[in-house]
C-alpha positions in Angstrom: -11.1 0.8 17.3 -8.4 3.4 18.0 -9.5 6.6 16.1 -6.0 7.1 14.8 -5.9 3.8 12.9 -8.0 4.7 9.8 -6.8 8.3 9.8 -3.1 7.6 9.9 -3.3 4.7 7.4 -4.2 7.3 4.7 -1.1 9.4 5.4 1.9 7.1 5.7 4.9 8.3 3.6 7.5 5.7 2.7 10.3 6.2 0.1 10.1 3.6 -2.7 13.0 1.5 -3.8 15.1 2.1 -6.9 14.4 -0.4 -9.6 15.8 -1.3 -13.0 13.6 -0.6 -16.1 12.8 -2.7 -19.1 14.8 -1.3 -21.9 12.5 -1.7 -24.9 9.5 -0.3 -26.6 7.1 -3.1 -25.6 3.4 -2.3 -26.1 2.2 -5.9 -25.6 -1.3 -5.9 -24.1 -1.8 -2.2 -24.9 -4.3 -0.3 -27.1 -3.3 2.8 -29.0 -5.7 5.6 -28.2 -6.0 8.1 -31.0 -5.6 11.7 -30.0 -8.5 14.2 -30.1 -10.4 16.7 -28.1 -13.2 16.4 -25.5 -15.1 18.1 -22.8 -13.7 17.1 -19.4 -15.9 17.1 -16.3 -19.6 17.1 -15.9 -22.5 19.4 -15.2 -25.0 16.6 -14.5 -27.2 16.9 -11.4 -25.4 14.0 -9.8 -21.9 15.3 -10.4 -19.7 16.7 -7.6 -18.3 20.2 -7.4 -14.8 19.1 -8.2 -16.1 17.8 -11.6 -17.0 21.3 -12.6 -16.8 23.4 -14.7 -16.8 21.4 -17.8 -13.7 22.5 -19.8 -12.0 21.8 -23.2 -9.0 19.4 -23.4 -6.9 18.2 -26.3 -5.0 14.9 -26.0 -2.2 13.5 -28.1 -2.3 9.8 -29.1 -0.9 7.4 -26.5 -0.8 3.7 -25.7 -2.8 2.3 -22.7 -3.0 -1.1 -21.0 -6.2 -2.8 -22.2 -6.6 -4.1 -18.6 -5.7 -3.2 -15.1 -2.3 -4.6 -14.1 -2.8 -8.1 -12.8 -1.3 -10.0 -9.8 0.8 -12.1 -12.2 2.2 -9.0 -13.9 3.0 -7.3 -10.7 4.7 -10.5 -9.4 7.0 -10.5 -12.4 8.1 -7.0 -11.4 8.7 -7.9 -7.8 10.5 -11.1 -8.7 12.8 -9.2 -11.2 13.6 -6.3 -8.9 13.1 -7.4 -5.3 10.8 -4.4 -4.8 9.1 -4.0 -1.5 5.7 -2.3 -1.5 4.6 0.5 0.9 2.3 -1.9 2.8 5.2 -4.2 3.5 7.1 -1.5 5.3 6.5 0.1 8.7 5.3 3.7 8.7 7.8 6.4 9.6 6.4 8.9 12.1 8.8 11.7 11.1 7.5 11.5 7.5 3.9 10.9 8.5 3.6 14.0 10.6 4.6 16.3 7.8 1.1 15.7 6.3 -0.8 16.3 9.6 -1.9 19.5 11.4 0.7 21.0 13.7 1.0 19.4 17.2 -0.9 16.2 16.2 0.0 13.7 18.9 1.9 10.6 18.0 -0.4 7.5 18.0 0.3 4.3 19.8 3.3 2.3 18.6 1.0 -0.5 17.7 0.0 1.5 14.6 3.5 1.5 13.2 3.7 -1.9 11.7 3.4 -3.1 8.1 -0.3 -2.9 7.3 -2.9 -1.7 4.9 -6.6 -1.0 4.5 -9.1 -3.9 4.4 -12.8 -3.6 3.8 -15.2 -5.0 6.4 -18.9 -5.3 6.1 -20.9 -3.1 8.6 -24.5 -3.1 9.7 -24.9 0.7 9.4 -27.2 3.1 7.7 -25.3 6.4 8.1 -22.7 6.4 5.3 -21.0 9.7 6.1 -18.0 8.2 7.9 -16.0 5.9 5.7 -13.9 4.6 8.5 -16.9 2.5 9.6 -16.1 -0.1 6.8 -12.4 0.1 6.7 -9.9 -1.6 9.0 -6.1 -1.0 9.3 -5.0 -4.6 9.1 -1.4 -5.6 10.0 0.0 -8.0 7.4 -2.3 -6.9 4.6 -0.4 -6.3 1.3 -0.6 -7.2 -2.4 0.2 -10.9 -1.7 -2.3 -11.1 1.2 -4.9 -8.5 0.2 -7.3 -9.2 3.1 -4.5 -9.7 5.7 -3.0 -12.9 7.1 -4.8 -16.0 5.9 -5.7 -14.6 2.5 -3.7 -14.9 -0.7 -3.8 -14.3 -4.4 -3.4 -17.9 -5.3 -5.8 -18.7 -8.1 -6.3 -15.0 -8.8 -3.3 -14.4 -11.0 -5.5 -12.7 -13.6 -7.3 -10.4 -11.1 -6.1 -6.8 -10.8 -3.3 -6.3 -8.2 -4.5 -4.3 -5.2 -3.0 -3.0 -2.0 -0.6 -0.9 -4.1 0.2 2.7 -3.3 0.8 5.4 -5.9 4.5 4.9 -5.3 4.3 1.2 -6.0 2.3 1.8 -9.2 4.7 4.4 -10.4 7.8 2.2 -9.8 6.1 -0.7 -11.7 5.3 1.7 -14.6 8.9 2.9 -14.7 10.2 -0.6 -14.7 8.0 -1.4 -17.8 9.2 1.7 -19.5 5.8 3.3 -19.1 4.1 5.8 -16.9 0.8 6.3 -15.1 -1.9 8.1 -17.1 -2.7 11.7 -16.5 -6.2 12.3 -15.2 -7.2 13.8 -18.6 -5.8 10.9 -20.5 -7.7 8.5 -18.2 -11.1 10.3 -18.7 -10.6 10.6 -22.4 -9.8 6.9 -22.7 -12.7 5.9 -20.4 -15.2 7.8 -22.6 -14.1 5.7 -25.5 -15.2 8.3 -28.0 -18.7 8.6 -26.4 -17.8 12.0 -25.2 -21.3 13.1 -24.1 -22.1 9.9 -22.2 -22.2 9.3 -18.5 -20.6 5.9 -18.4 -17.9 4.2 -20.5 -20.6 2.2 -22.3 -23.2 4.9 -22.7 -26.0 6.3 -20.6 -27.9 3.1 -19.6 -27.6 2.2 -16.0 -26.9 -1.5 -16.5 -24.1 -2.0 -14.0 -24.3 -5.8 -13.7 -23.8 -6.1 -17.4 -20.9 -3.7 -17.8 -19.0 -3.3 -14.5 -18.1 -5.0 -11.2 -19.8 -2.9 -8.5 -21.5 -3.5 -5.2 -25.0 -4.8 -5.8 -27.2 -4.7 -2.7 -27.2 -2.7 0.6 -23.8 -1.1 1.1 -21.9 -1.9 3.2 -24.2 -4.6 4.7 -24.9 -7.1 1.9 -23.7 -7.7 -1.6 -26.1 -9.9 -3.5 -23.5 -10.7 -6.1 -25.9 -10.3 -9.0 -22.9 -9.9 -11.3 -21.2 -13.0 -9.8 -18.5 -11.2 -7.8 -18.2 -9.9 -4.2 -14.6 -8.6 -4.6 -12.3 -8.2 -7.6 -13.1 -10.0 -10.8 -10.7 -11.4 -13.4 -9.7 -8.8 -16.0 -11.8 -9.0 -19.2 -14.8 -10.3 -17.3 -17.0 -7.5 -18.7 -17.3 -6.0 -22.2 -14.7 -3.4 -23.2 -15.5 0.1 -24.1 -15.4 1.5 -27.7 -11.6 1.8 -27.5 -11.2 -1.9 -26.4 -10.3 -1.0 -22.8 -11.6 -3.3 -20.0 -12.8 -2.3 -16.5 -12.6 1.5 -17.0 -15.6 1.4 -14.7 -15.7 -0.7 -11.5 -13.4 -3.6 -10.4 -10.7 -1.4 -8.8 -9.9 2.3 -8.6 -6.9 3.3 -10.8 -4.1 5.6 -9.8 -3.4 8.6 -12.1 -0.2 10.6 -12.2 -1.8 14.0 -11.2 -1.9 15.7 -7.9 -5.5 16.2 -6.7 -6.8 19.8 -6.3 -10.4 20.3 -5.6 -10.5 23.6 -7.6 -8.2 22.6 -10.5 -11.0 22.7 -13.1 -11.8 26.3 -12.3 -8.2 27.3 -13.1 -8.5 25.9 -16.7 -12.1 26.7 -17.5 -11.3 29.5 -19.9 -8.6 27.8 -22.0 -8.1 24.7 -24.1 -5.8 22.5 -22.1 -3.4 20.6 -24.3 -2.1 17.4 -22.7 -2.6 18.7 -19.1 -0.7 17.1 -16.3 -2.7 18.5 -13.5 -2.2 21.1 -10.8 1.2 22.0 -9.3 -0.2 21.8 -5.8 -2.5 19.4 -4.1 -5.5 20.6 -2.1 -8.4 18.7 -0.5 -10.5 20.9 1.7 -11.5 17.9 3.8 -7.8 17.3 4.7 -5.9 20.4 3.8 -2.6 19.2 5.2 -2.5 16.1 3.0 -0.8 15.7 -0.4 -3.1 13.6 -2.6 -3.1 12.0 -6.0 -6.0 11.3 -8.3 -7.7 7.9 -8.5 -10.4 7.1 -11.1 -12.9 4.5 -12.3 -14.6 3.3 -9.2 -14.4 -0.2 -7.8 -16.4 -3.3 -6.7 -17.3 -1.4 -3.6 -19.1 1.4 -5.5 -22.8 1.7 -4.9 -25.2 4.4 -5.9 -26.0 5.0 -2.2 -22.7 6.7 -1.6 -20.2 6.3 -4.5 -20.8 6.6 -8.3 -17.1 6.2 -9.1 -18.1 4.3 -12.2 -19.1 7.5 -14.0 -16.6 8.8 -16.6 -16.1 12.1 -14.9 -16.1 11.1 -11.2 -13.0 12.2 -9.4 -11.5 10.6 -6.3 -8.3 11.1 -4.4 -6.0 9.4 -1.9 -2.7 10.0 -0.3 0.1 8.4 -2.5 1.2 6.1 0.3 -2.3 4.5 0.7 -3.0 1.0 -0.4 -6.4 -0.6 -0.2 -8.3 -3.7 -1.2 -10.1 -1.8 -4.0 -7.2 0.2 -5.6 -5.0 -0.8 -8.5 -3.7 0.8 -11.7 -2.9 0.5 -15.4 -0.1 2.1 -17.3 0.3 4.2 -20.5 3.1 4.9 -22.9 3.8 7.8 -25.3 3.5 7.1 -29.0 7.0 6.7 -30.5 7.6 9.3 -33.1 
């Protein structure tokens, strides 16, 4: 495989289309999350450096979707607006190279076609290189998540995937809503169990509570929980706030920029309704602008990814769509 394929697929920048919004205060399918304070982050032995230090946060009440946005719901948006997702457009090299190191050579023209990231099983033991189980697949998009020959028929109540941050944000605006901040997301995921590792508590009973990879990743998924990819929303018990799939199934976009050291900058204050850093920084890819994703997915496995932990942070370029990434929306409480 051309070494550029995986790398460039994470960095494509495409402008999203203008859409009309729903002009009402519709909170159907949402749960009101009462405001409060909590300790954000983790100091557990299995936490990552970007989850530290633990710091104090205050959150005002807000509404949140009880489930991840489904294929059926996203289709309503597309049908109403004619919106074209990032994965359905060809990458623009002039935009793409803005996020790359100076003098990066242009890849082969074959890369510049509508495409997205598709998971592929791999018989490997070294999990340090994520590109080994991802493929840049032409024709992959929200309607055909695995590429040509796949579809969402019969999966109307599964979470929509292959959506970029731009796509998720446009849907949210159309609904008169927005994407959750990272702090809102973690507060909601904890469900009032603020000292617990998972959205259901501290017990590691993944097959009972979350759709994750069960087996040898990325070789074999034994499907102990019954699913090898996405599961219908509400397939697992909700957390204490009544929210489903806050752990597993698909990663969820947040509104915040990602900065590896952001928590250090707010460690000595009580952050009130924080909206994240003003600048993105990922030491692994310092030229890329990234947004936060949370919650883990059906590909998470303790051998390399514990994204189903409440405090686990992940990031991705906002133009990236993938088979394991979706979103849910929130709405401010009307005063």
